[in-house]
C-alpha positions in Angstrom: 0.0 0.0 0.0 1.1 3.5 -0.8 -0.1 6.6 1.0 0.1 10.0 -0.7 -0.8 13.3 0.9 -1.6 16.4 -1.3 -2.8 19.3 0.8 -5.9 18.2 2.6 -6.3 15.0 0.6 -4.9 11.7 1.7 -4.9 8.9 -0.9 -4.4 5.3 0.1 -3.5 3.1 -3.0 -4.5 -0.3 -1.8 -3.1 -3.5 -3.4 -3.4 -7.3 -3.1 -6.4 -8.8 -1.3 -8.7 -7.4 1.3 -10.2 -10.2 3.5 -10.6 -10.8 7.2 -6.8 -11.6 7.4 -5.5 -8.5 5.7 -8.2 -5.9 6.6 -6.9 -5.1 10.1 -3.4 -4.2 8.8 -4.8 -2.0 6.0 -7.2 -0.4 8.5 -4.3 0.4 10.9 -2.1 1.8 8.3 -4.8 4.1 6.8 -6.0 5.2 10.3 -2.4 6.1 11.4 -2.0 8.2 8.3 -5.4 9.9 8.9 -4.4 10.7 12.5 -1.0 12.0 11.4 -2.2 14.2 8.5 -5.8 15.1 9.5 -7.1 15.2 5.9 -10.4 16.7 4.9 -10.8 14.0 2.2 -9.7 10.4 2.2 -9.4 8.6 -1.2 -9.3 4.8 -1.1 -8.0 3.6 -4.4 -8.9 0.0 -5.0 -7.4 -0.2 -8.6 -4.8 -2.8 -7.6 -7.0 -4.9 -5.4 -7.2 -8.5 -6.7 -9.8 -9.8 -4.3 -12.2 -8.3 -1.8 -14.8 -9.8 0.4 -17.2 -8.2 2.9 -14.1 -7.0 4.9 -13.6 -4.4 2.2 -17.1 -3.0 2.9 -16.2 -2.9 6.6 -13.0 -1.2 5.8 -14.8 1.5 3.8 -17.5 2.0 6.5 -15.0 2.3 9.3 -13.0 5.0 7.4 -16.3 6.8 6.6 -17.1 6.9 10.3 -13.5 8.0 11.2 -13.5 10.8 8.6 -17.1 12.0 9.3 -16.2 12.4 12.9 -13.5 14.8 11.8 -15.8 16.6 9.3 -14.1 14.9 6.4 -15.3 12.8 3.5 -14.4 9.5 1.8 -14.1 8.7 -1.9 -13.6 5.2 -3.3 -12.0 4.8 -6.7 -11.0 1.9 -8.9 -13.4 -0.8 -7.7 -13.8 -3.8 -10.0 -17.4 -4.2 -11.4 -18.2 -7.0 -8.9 -16.8 -5.1 -5.9 -18.5 -1.9 -6.9 -21.8 -3.7 -7.0 -21.2 -5.1 -3.5 -20.3 -1.7 -2.1 -23.4 -0.1 -3.8 -25.7 -2.8 -2.5 -24.4 -2.2 1.1 -25.8 1.3 1.0 -22.5 3.0 1.2 -23.2 4.9 -2.1 -25.5 7.2 0.0 -22.6 8.1 2.3 -19.5 8.2 0.2 -18.5 9.1 -3.3 -17.8 6.2 -5.6 -15.8 6.7 -8.8 
């Protein structure tokens, strides 16, 4: 995973798989960066994710809660068609921006 900060925007370029084994590590890394940089917007880039289960939805939801508590927003990019459908069906589309 790569973290980039540009002004008030923090982008996390995720890679590999997001499942119940890997999600805690991803969550911790993203959260540490959020606490360190206090962004107004968090972009989660899923372009290089090869597999995602419901842990990915939980990861997005948790970051939404974290950022909304800091008056920030979350944007999700690069979801594969199947994963985008899962995220949209979860109702997250009403809370976050999906590109």
